[in-house]
C-alpha angles and dihedrals in degrees: 000000000000107000094192117113116269091247089058095046092050096054111131118267093207139010092265088069096051113119116234119330092111089158087066108028103019124096107310093006115146096240092048090050091051091050093047091049091047090230112118124185127195114270145179119225116198136180142100121318121277099024100108114277093134090039092057091049090049091047092050090053091047092049095048102034090232116151108261127210131174126210136165118232091221108036100034121074137229087254090060088054090050089058090053091047092052089050089051092052091052097045098036094247141003131199112237116195105202111193121206089017090168087072095054111135124224097256093055091042092052090050093051099046099075091046090053089050092051094042095235087125123041101202121210107184119196122202142154090210126086103263092211087065104029109034126077113256091233090063093038093054091056097049141063111239119220126181116212119218121231113262117253127223092264090057092052091048091052090051093051093046090051091050092049093052103034108104096185105049102002138056097278094119094056097075092228122193106198123179119234093239090052090052090047090052093054089049099047098039094052092068090210096314103128092183091058093047094050095046091049090049090051092050090051091050094048092048097037127115127242119239124177090347093308132105104236126208115190132187089260089055091050092049092049092051094046102034095150117047111243091235111185103230123124112188090209097040136086094259088065091058092042091055092048089050090048090052095051096043092048092051090045089051091049093239101144095181093054089044091055091047093057091041088054091053091053091046091050088053088053091236103150094152093058093044092051095049095044099049092047089053089049091052090059100031103043107020101027115132094005088074108006096176092061093079093063091045090050090051090050089053091049091050091050091048092050091050094046099042122197136348094026092041088075090074101062089037090054091049091051094048093047091052093045092050095048096042122102110262136232132167095188095118096054097039092048096051093040090055090052091047090050091059092048092050091049090056095255096131103118128188122299107250109261095240089058096049122108113278099178098106138070112272096025092117092049087058091049093245123151091005114140096013111154114217105224094210089065091063135071113281087005091274130115133172113253140124118273106162122073115266094255092054101042095123096037117123120198102164110080127157139168088221097224098157125055090243092054091046089054091050090050091051092051090047093052093046091052091049090053090049092053096049 
């Protein structure tokens, strides 16, 4: 009996059995075209765990009759790669699936490069990290990069149905009677991770009870075998940053439903630190002067969430996100300071006017510093005409606002009046 996990046994034997990824292996897909032409090039497959990176590599090998070897960039050694390279020399070419390729060290990379150039190794790198960020350019330049799409519920259902009926590699010989709600639970709780769904199904089958000559799997069995949703969220991976980006852009776009969706994903991942930091940034970056009090209310919600902890923390976080999404928006604070920083970084700093320079040291007067400075509090309305910007930036304007909210309109009016006064 095959002792390998069900998810391993049910890997596709050819590209026709690959779940999803029609943009790559469907009719006209680039990987299918390479297979049909019998001309493979090295590639990197990236996407969340459990969506078929290894399966595609296995299916390519099965469809082309290439020899297929699997190594891990971290746990396997350069010597292991040498064995694969020798095999490639003897057979003409060998497919090497290299898992966690983003963690490939320089010695292994230097060994692989000439074999990729010669074609003795067809490299299929698998990674959950964005290769444009995480993989060395020398490897990237010698590979095609393909992003895999998350699997949808119909894909997971197909995988489970195959496993339940396959008598050779699956569970087809066990005469399983599974309730529809149990099957639905495996599908929905996997969150697109087919490996998780298959392994949970196998656990339910192995621990199930026989009834009337059938092995029954109930909803309770499914829930017991998949107690924690296999939510695809890696705090160090690209999906983490994509979800954060989705949250901020949805709040910025005033879509409260999308904002709550992305908040829920971060909550499900248990990532209170990221949520707290991100929504406070949003309060200042995207709402800012259009609703200046919202920053303190957001901070209050964060403080409450941190004291409560999950699951109750979801309540103040939800309140904050709803208010942020539905608030009027302004990016005046960030655009104003970024414009000033741009001048500084371009070398347009200029000298501080002498009357503004520090005069609290012996010899300051001899240098002409702090002489002629007018103390604003000694003048009506605490304002007095004098130069503040360096000479080379006298006409520069950093503060610019559309003045959507009443508060921002009042700030703009004050700003323009002060500018007139200083002309």
